[in-house]
Structures are given as structure tokens and as C-alpha cells.
Backbone as CSV, one residue per row, in Angstrom:
resi,resn,N_x,N_y,N_z,CA_x,CA_y,CA_z,C_x,C_y,C_z
1,MET,47.157,-31.483,54.135,47.475,-31.623,55.454,47.469,-30.489,56.279
2,ALA,48.011,-29.483,55.722,48.213,-28.137,56.463,46.849,-27.506,56.832
3,GLY,45.606,-27.820,56.104,44.317,-27.317,56.692,43.883,-28.276,57.578
4,GLN,44.402,-29.624,57.689,43.731,-30.428,58.913,44.500,-30.204,60.037
5,ILE,45.870,-29.682,60.023,46.729,-29.379,61.054,45.845,-28.042,61.675
6,THR,45.652,-27.204,60.805,45.082,-25.833,61.300,43.784,-26.051,61.971
7,GLU,42.903,-26.917,61.374,41.517,-27.403,61.926,41.709,-27.854,63.400
8,LEU,42.634,-28.839,63.378,42.935,-29.361,64.782,43.303,-28.525,65.699
9,LEU,44.126,-27.545,65.246,44.770,-26.479,66.247,43.760,-25.502,66.704
10,LEU,42.729,-25.236,65.999,41.444,-24.624,66.270,40.730,-25.268,67.411
11,GLN,40.585,-26.547,66.967,39.796,-27.404,67.989,40.398,-27.352,69.228
12,TRP,41.835,-27.474,69.370,42.536,-27.660,70.613,42.450,-26.255,71.291
13,LYS,42.534,-25.186,70.525,42.205,-23.813,71.089,40.821,-23.700,71.755
14,ALA,39.939,-24.319,71.208,38.517,-24.167,71.593,38.429,-25.161,72.940
15,GLY,39.252,-25.830,73.368,39.301,-26.517,74.540,39.374,-28.122,74.357
16,ASP,39.190,-28.588,72.963,39.143,-30.029,73.115,40.572,-30.648,72.967
17,ARG,40.969,-31.197,74.283,42.171,-31.674,74.755,42.498,-33.005,73.933
18,HIS,41.352,-33.720,73.383,41.638,-34.968,72.650,42.053,-34.846,71.321
19,THR,42.004,-33.603,70.806,42.628,-33.366,69.322,44.105,-33.607,69.275
20,LEU,44.743,-33.482,70.476,46.276,-33.652,70.493,46.657,-34.887,70.097
21,ASP,45.701,-36.031,70.417,46.063,-37.411,70.024,46.080,-37.460,68.487
22,ARG,45.254,-36.663,67.848,45.129,-36.730,66.426,46.038,-35.689,65.707
23,LEU,46.501,-34.647,66.384,47.357,-33.584,65.854,48.973,-34.220,65.895
24,MET,49.210,-34.874,66.850,50.833,-35.084,67.271,51.321,-36.093,66.189
25,PRO,50.538,-36.919,65.557,51.102,-37.834,64.425,51.257,-37.096,63.367
26,LEU,50.372,-36.031,62.908,50.548,-35.209,61.741,51.833,-34.180,61.860
27,VAL,52.095,-33.859,63.079,53.210,-32.773,63.160,54.564,-33.557,63.723
28,GLU,54.572,-34.622,64.131,55.766,-35.275,64.657,56.913,-35.142,63.914
29,ALA,56.837,-35.510,62.617,57.840,-35.668,61.592,58.508,-34.183,61.516
30,GLU,57.753,-33.148,61.400,58.098,-31.792,61.275,58.918,-31.370,62.413
31,LEU,58.505,-31.581,63.785,59.093,-31.314,65.058,60.351,-31.943,65.052
32,LYS,60.412,-33.185,64.586,61.727,-33.844,64.583,62.668,-33.240,63.956
33,ARG,62.078,-32.818,62.566,63.051,-32.039,61.585,63.672,-30.802,62.173
34,LEU,62.730,-30.012,63.066,63.283,-28.976,63.618,64.141,-29.102,64.692
35,ALA,63.932,-30.000,65.475,64.800,-30.374,66.451,66.131,-31.037,66.031
36,HIS,66.023,-31.692,64.885,67.366,-32.206,64.335,68.160,-30.885,63.776
37,HIS,67.378,-29.947,63.249,68.061,-28.758,62.789,68.825,-27.829,63.955
38,TYR,68.206,-28.064,65.195,68.699,-27.463,66.252,70.084,-28.110,66.785
39,MET,69.769,-29.431,66.647,70.927,-30.355,67.421,72.029,-30.524,66.445
40,VAL,71.981,-30.181,65.384,73.084,-30.200,64.318,74.275,-29.425,64.796
41,GLY,73.950,-28.117,65.281,74.819,-27.167,65.757,75.408,-27.402,67.143
42,GLU,74.734,-28.419,67.971,75.236,-28.575,69.366,76.452,-29.422,69.337
43,ARG,77.019,-29.321,70.271,78.634,-30.200,70.634,78.259,-31.353,70.736
44,ALA,79.117,-32.232,70.682,79.052,-33.893,70.869,78.801,-33.850,72.412
45,GLY,78.201,-34.745,72.810,77.902,-35.296,74.210,76.800,-34.219,74.821
46,HIS,76.110,-33.507,73.930,75.144,-32.712,74.544,74.135,-33.503,75.426
47,PRO,73.576,-32.840,76.424,72.640,-33.639,77.216,71.318,-34.013,76.678
48,LEU,71.009,-33.243,75.707,69.682,-33.606,74.927,69.860,-34.165,73.597
49,GLN,69.207,-35.134,73.156,69.051,-35.750,71.946,67.978,-35.036,71.152
50,THR,67.705,-35.392,69.963,66.784,-34.850,69.064,65.291,-35.238,69.591
51,THR,64.996,-36.555,69.984,63.878,-36.858,70.396,63.536,-36.346,71.728
52,ALA,64.749,-36.114,72.642,64.432,-35.447,73.995,63.969,-34.042,73.763
53,LEU,64.550,-33.263,72.808,64.144,-32.103,72.589,62.749,-31.933,72.068
54,VAL,62.335,-32.735,71.234,60.775,-32.740,70.889,60.034,-32.966,72.046
55,ASN,60.373,-33.865,72.933,59.700,-34.336,73.966,59.512,-33.112,74.924
56,GLU,60.505,-32.473,75.269,60.539,-31.329,76.115,59.585,-30.198,75.572
57,ALA,59.808,-29.997,74.068,59.025,-28.923,73.592,57.458,-29.466,73.736
58,TYR,57.244,-30.536,73.448,55.811,-31.096,73.427,55.095,-30.917,74.882
59,LEU,56.052,-31.113,75.844,55.529,-30.979,77.170,55.031,-29.507,77.400
60,ARG,55.864,-28.583,76.910,55.692,-27.036,77.093,54.446,-26.900,76.374
61,LEU,54.358,-27.254,75.208,53.161,-26.920,74.295,51.800,-27.402,74.858
62,VAL,51.778,-28.726,75.473,50.783,-29.163,75.925,50.162,-28.218,77.189
63,ASN,51.209,-27.667,77.901,51.060,-26.897,79.238,50.819,-25.505,78.717
64,SER,50.811,-25.078,77.535,50.651,-23.747,77.179,49.392,-23.367,77.080
65,SER,48.305,-22.949,77.799,46.981,-22.851,77.528,46.980,-21.632,77.166
66,ARG,47.867,-20.616,77.165,47.649,-19.089,76.774,47.730,-18.889,75.378
67,VAL,48.308,-19.946,74.469,48.555,-19.774,73.095,47.326,-19.727,72.262
68,GLN,47.102,-18.901,71.489,45.852,-18.685,70.667,46.287,-19.109,69.232
69,TRP,46.124,-20.403,69.049,46.643,-20.868,67.753,45.793,-20.320,66.680
70,ARG,46.661,-19.900,65.533,46.042,-19.367,64.225,45.920,-20.361,63.213
71,ASP,47.295,-21.033,63.061,47.325,-21.803,61.876,48.682,-22.788,62.174
72,ARG,48.808,-23.644,61.079,50.241,-24.458,60.968,51.411,-23.625,61.170
73,ALA,51.662,-22.611,60.460,52.908,-21.880,60.553,52.995,-21.147,61.937
74,HIS,52.005,-20.897,62.556,51.891,-20.396,63.895,52.376,-21.374,64.792
75,PHE,51.884,-22.511,64.810,52.222,-23.631,65.598,53.659,-23.998,65.670
76,PHE,54.140,-24.229,64.356,55.699,-24.355,64.292,56.555,-23.250,64.556
77,GLY,56.270,-22.140,64.466,56.823,-20.923,65.121,57.029,-20.864,66.520
78,VAL,55.812,-21.262,67.168,55.799,-21.269,68.715,56.704,-22.707,69.121
79,SER,56.500,-23.731,68.516,57.362,-24.910,68.783,58.606,-24.589,68.484
80,ALA,59.264,-23.801,67.710,60.690,-23.343,67.461,61.091,-22.648,68.739
81,GLN,60.199,-21.685,69.113,60.580,-20.905,70.164,60.773,-21.654,71.527
82,LEU,59.793,-22.457,71.606,60.041,-23.543,72.876,61.264,-24.296,72.745
83,MET,61.726,-24.915,71.490,62.875,-25.582,71.560,64.014,-24.693,71.753
84,ARG,63.951,-23.596,71.355,65.057,-22.455,71.677,65.180,-22.309,73.316
85,ARG,63.931,-22.211,73.909,63.918,-22.085,75.185,64.623,-23.100,75.946
86,VAL,64.245,-24.481,75.562,64.855,-25.647,76.065,66.216,-25.647,75.978
87,LEU,66.754,-25.401,74.735,68.131,-25.506,74.713,68.946,-24.411,75.417
88,VAL,68.307,-23.167,75.517,68.893,-22.075,76.419,68.809,-22.565,77.822
89,ASP,67.802,-23.006,78.281,67.585,-23.452,79.659,68.702,-24.569,80.067
90,THR,68.960,-25.362,79.149,69.882,-26.453,79.154,71.358,-25.936,79.201
91,ALA,71.577,-25.012,78.487,72.903,-24.292,78.549,73.240,-23.456,79.851
92,ARG,72.145,-22.882,80.087,72.286,-22.047,81.352,72.658,-22.972,82.588
93,ALA,71.814,-24.146,82.844,71.939,-25.062,83.513,73.426,-25.702,83.465
94,SER,74.119,-25.879,82.282,75.248,-26.516,82.113,76.142,-25.451,82.611
95,HIS,76.103,-24.104,82.346,76.993,-23.150,82.671,77.165,-23.037,84.125
96,LYS,75.918,-23.101,84.857,75.878,-23.312,86.274,76.631,-24.284,86.906
97,LEU,76.573,-25.480,86.326,77.112,-26.546,86.946,78.656,-26.675,86.582
98,LYS,79.204,-26.000,85.527,80.561,-25.975,85.131,81.090,-24.666,85.605
99,ARG,80.405,-23.612,86.095,80.932,-22.382,86.506,81.706,-21.901,85.493
100,GLY,81.045,-21.627,84.446,81.755,-21.023,83.297,82.430,-21.918,82.443
101,GLY,82.318,-23.174,82.357,82.877,-24.112,81.565,82.666,-24.110,80.087
102,GLN,82.696,-25.290,79.299,82.642,-25.137,78.003,81.128,-24.665,77.742
103,ALA,81.135,-23.677,76.785,79.690,-23.132,76.248,79.226,-24.037,75.309
104,ILE,77.844,-23.969,75.166,77.376,-24.640,73.987,77.430,-23.679,72.703
105,VAL,77.830,-24.114,71.520,78.323,-23.397,70.510,77.342,-23.768,69.270
106,VAL,76.988,-22.762,68.558,76.067,-23.043,67.473,76.710,-22.084,66.363
107,SER,76.411,-22.068,65.283,76.821,-21.225,63.964,75.642,-20.326,63.838
108,LEU,75.834,-18.926,63.821,74.828,-18.044,63.374,74.398,-18.098,62.078
109,ASP,75.479,-18.295,61.064,74.985,-18.462,59.653,74.746,-19.804,59.391
110,GLU,73.893,-20.088,58.567,73.635,-21.381,58.266,74.859,-21.917,57.433
111,ALA,75.305,-23.196,57.929,76.576,-23.826,57.418,76.464,-24.022,55.885
112,ARG,75.258,-24.398,55.325,75.263,-24.602,53.871,75.355,-23.336,53.139
113,ASP,75.202,-22.316,53.960,75.306,-20.789,52.890,76.491,-20.253,53.279
114,GLN,77.285,-20.561,54.259,78.420,-19.664,54.680,79.623,-20.492,54.890
115,ALA,80.767,-20.032,54.304,81.963,-20.539,54.719,82.616,-19.482,55.690
116,GLY,83.538,-20.181,56.654,84.033,-19.265,57.616,83.061,-18.822,58.615
117,GLN,82.355,-19.807,59.250,81.244,-19.389,59.961,81.579,-18.858,61.361
118,GLN,80.777,-18.061,62.096,80.983,-17.625,63.277,80.470,-18.408,64.231
119,ASN,81.110,-18.871,65.113,80.439,-19.750,66.313,80.283,-18.925,67.520
120,ILE,79.246,-19.103,68.272,78.694,-18.202,69.050,78.200,-18.959,70.188
121,ASP,77.962,-18.526,71.452,77.560,-19.204,72.700,75.940,-19.207,72.545
122,LEU,75.199,-20.101,72.692,73.767,-20.035,72.585,73.053,-19.141,73.797
123,VAL,73.841,-19.029,74.851,73.153,-18.204,75.927,73.430,-16.683,75.574
124,LEU,74.538,-16.370,75.010,74.933,-14.881,74.343,73.838,-14.799,73.313
125,LEU,73.761,-15.654,72.356,72.789,-15.350,71.361,71.388,-15.137,71.762
126,ASP,70.834,-15.809,72.710,69.612,-15.411,73.442,69.464,-14.055,73.923
127,HIS,70.564,-13.710,74.624,70.704,-12.538,75.242,70.607,-11.282,74.250
128,ALA,71.382,-11.645,73.088,71.154,-10.653,72.137,69.910,-10.717,71.287
129,LEU,69.245,-11.652,71.125,67.996,-11.671,70.593,66.852,-10.976,71.366
130,HIS,67.022,-11.004,72.851,66.122,-10.364,73.645,66.405,-8.850,73.388
131,LYS,67.656,-8.432,73.362,67.949,-6.933,72.954,67.377,-6.538,71.663
132,LEU,67.491,-7.432,70.593,67.124,-7.220,69.381,65.367,-6.954,69.344
133,ALA,64.844,-7.842,70.135,63.465,-7.684,70.208,62.913,-6.483,70.893
134,GLU,63.636,-5.901,71.607,63.268,-4.583,72.155,63.137,-3.459,71.101
135,PHE,63.990,-3.471,70.174,63.626,-2.430,69.315,62.923,-2.944,67.991
136,ASP,63.095,-4.287,67.726,62.569,-4.829,66.498,62.061,-6.246,66.422
137,GLU,60.877,-6.264,67.043,60.368,-7.678,67.234,60.283,-8.381,66.119
138,ARG,59.948,-7.945,65.039,59.897,-8.647,63.594,61.087,-9.356,63.285
139,LYS,62.223,-8.543,63.307,63.586,-8.968,63.058,63.926,-10.236,63.833
140,CYS,63.734,-10.178,65.238,63.899,-11.099,66.098,63.109,-12.554,65.699
141,ARG,61.793,-12.325,65.294,61.107,-13.405,64.936,61.739,-14.105,63.704
142,VAL,61.946,-13.279,62.743,62.754,-13.769,61.642,63.813,-14.725,61.809
143,VAL,64.676,-14.253,62.801,65.855,-14.885,63.105,65.566,-16.313,63.869
144,GLU,64.363,-16.220,64.799,64.080,-17.449,65.449,63.425,-18.382,64.431
145,LEU,62.712,-18.031,63.407,62.012,-18.817,62.396,63.158,-19.407,61.350
146,ARG,64.020,-18.526,61.047,64.904,-18.984,60.076,66.167,-19.814,60.614
147,PHE,66.864,-19.191,61.834,67.988,-19.852,62.322,67.530,-20.986,63.439
148,PHE,66.501,-20.787,64.296,66.166,-21.806,64.984,65.140,-22.904,64.497
149,ALA,64.090,-22.302,63.810,63.386,-23.465,63.169,63.767,-23.878,61.772
150,GLY,64.493,-23.310,61.159,64.998,-23.777,59.988,64.016,-23.548,58.810
151,LEU,63.233,-22.555,59.006,62.021,-22.186,57.885,62.897,-21.531,56.709
152,THR,62.150,-21.699,55.618,62.683,-21.029,54.451,62.248,-19.619,54.354
153,ILE,62.694,-18.777,53.501,62.316,-17.334,53.449,60.708,-17.284,53.175
154,GLU,60.097,-18.174,52.228,58.970,-18.115,52.028,58.036,-18.710,53.185
155,GLU,58.378,-19.673,53.984,57.881,-20.229,55.085,57.774,-19.244,56.135
156,THR,58.688,-18.417,56.268,59.054,-17.498,57.488,57.890,-16.216,56.877
157,ALA,57.994,-16.046,55.676,57.096,-14.846,55.148,55.526,-15.135,55.527
158,GLU,55.273,-16.635,55.302,53.927,-16.958,55.500,53.491,-16.803,56.925
159,ALA,54.468,-17.356,57.723,54.170,-17.481,59.386,54.095,-16.049,59.886
160,LEU,54.878,-14.901,59.370,54.694,-13.548,59.799,53.854,-12.643,59.121
161,GLY,53.206,-13.161,57.903,52.097,-12.369,57.439,52.888,-11.400,56.470
162,VAL,54.095,-11.442,56.065,54.747,-10.444,55.247,55.366,-10.867,54.098
163,SER,55.908,-10.164,53.162,56.476,-10.640,51.918,57.663,-11.281,51.976
164,ALA,58.143,-12.136,51.104,59.680,-12.610,51.056,60.700,-11.908,50.951
165,ILE,60.540,-10.712,50.400,61.475,-9.622,50.318,61.761,-8.834,51.722
166,THR,60.656,-8.728,52.462,60.787,-8.167,53.681,61.569,-9.209,54.587
167,VAL,61.264,-10.416,54.527,61.965,-11.439,55.435,63.352,-11.317,54.862
168,MET,63.741,-11.218,53.694,65.163,-11.359,53.190,65.886,-10.068,53.971
169,ARG,65.347,-8.986,53.831,65.859,-7.584,54.229,65.898,-7.783,55.777
170,ASP,64.915,-8.320,56.570,65.028,-8.467,58.076,66.077,-9.401,58.446
171,TRP,66.178,-10.536,57.675,67.188,-11.362,57.813,68.640,-10.865,57.792
172,ASP,69.035,-10.346,56.756,70.286,-9.646,56.408,70.602,-8.560,57.578
173,LEU,69.559,-7.775,57.773,69.820,-6.680,58.909,70.086,-7.314,60.162
174,ALA,69.019,-8.387,60.552,69.258,-8.923,61.841,70.648,-9.590,62.072
175,ARG,71.002,-10.485,61.002,72.318,-11.119,61.185,73.373,-10.135,61.241
176,THR,73.380,-9.103,60.609,74.447,-8.023,60.837,74.532,-7.534,62.057
177,TRP,73.115,-7.008,62.703,73.224,-6.525,63.974,73.722,-7.560,64.929
178,LEU,73.160,-8.831,64.802,73.708,-9.876,65.869,75.181,-10.032,65.897
179,LEU,75.740,-9.996,64.653,76.998,-10.503,64.565,77.976,-9.233,65.221
180,ARG,77.604,-7.754,65.005,78.227,-6.881,65.803,77.875,-7.000,67.236
181,GLU,76.629,-7.209,67.652,76.310,-7.289,68.995,77.305,-8.456,69.762
182,LEU,77.387,-9.521,69.080,77.871,-10.655,69.572,79.449,-10.342,69.837
183,ALA,79.994,-9.590,68.614,81.446,-9.373,68.746,81.797,-8.374,69.855
184,GLY,80.926,-7.636,70.410,80.917,-6.629,71.352,80.944,-7.375,72.751
185,GLU,80.326,-8.592,72.841,80.096,-9.440,74.093,81.600,-10.111,74.269
């Protein structure tokens, strides 16, 4: 199926907009899994639900003509970035409406791996990730793919074209840097 997804992405890149009709049923379950991963860390009563997050990301995907699709991993990486943007935009809008009210909180460390989690504001995390990207784009991408997209070490390595050991090293360093950066906020 991965080869079929890649082929459809290449057809879409070539300008065949009708491939979306064949592509979406193949990727819908994975997009919902990504969205669910994002939404698990959100507060009760969040204005978006999993399906709404998938729909918002889908609309942004369809309207992104600048993306030069490479393969399935690239598609899901971009999808994860778009979901992050949707959640950050929603958080910013909520902050404006509430004038500094309750922040959307997520766990930086994956709940299944870490006891005593650090809870942080999604808008602050986004700001810190932009700072991280200024001096190390790959570490920022590792965080996006691992934390936001929920990809495994191996899947992240495939998406970035690096070894699994490099991803593990980048993941550890990026988490440490982000925790320090967020503690300073």
C-alpha cells in the first residue's frame, strides 16, 4: 500500500487533482490516528475533535500546491505539520478570546514513556520549536514527527532519510533543549 500511496502522490504532484479521490481512502485511517494522537493531550472541551482536525488538515493539504510530494513518509510528515498548525492557530484564537485564559496543555514527553510529565502550553511549544529550527532544522523536524505525528524512531528516520540512531540522538537533545527553553518561559 505504501507504494500505491507514493504513486498517487506523484500523480497529484504532476497535477492530476482526481487522484485525491483515490488517495484519501488509503490515508484516512492514518490521518485519524495522527489526529487522535494530537487530541489525546488536549483539554476536555477543546473546540476541535479528531475528525474536525483531520478535516482542517485535509483542507490545507488540498490547497497546498507548493508541496513537492516525495513519498508516503513525506506526506504524513507534512500532514503532521499541518495538524500542528491547526492546533496552534486554534490555541492562539482561544488565547485572544480569553485574554490570557486557560492555555491548551500538552505533554512534551510521551505519556507511555515518562512518569512525572512536564505539561506545557502548545503556543509556547510552537514558539520554542521555531527557535530550535533557527539553529537545527532537523532536530525540530524530529520533534514534529515524533511528538506531533506520533511516528516511531524508525518511521522518523525513514521520513528524514537518516539512521535510527541519529533520530534517537536528535530526539534526546531536542527534548532536553525544549525543556530548558520552556522552563525559561
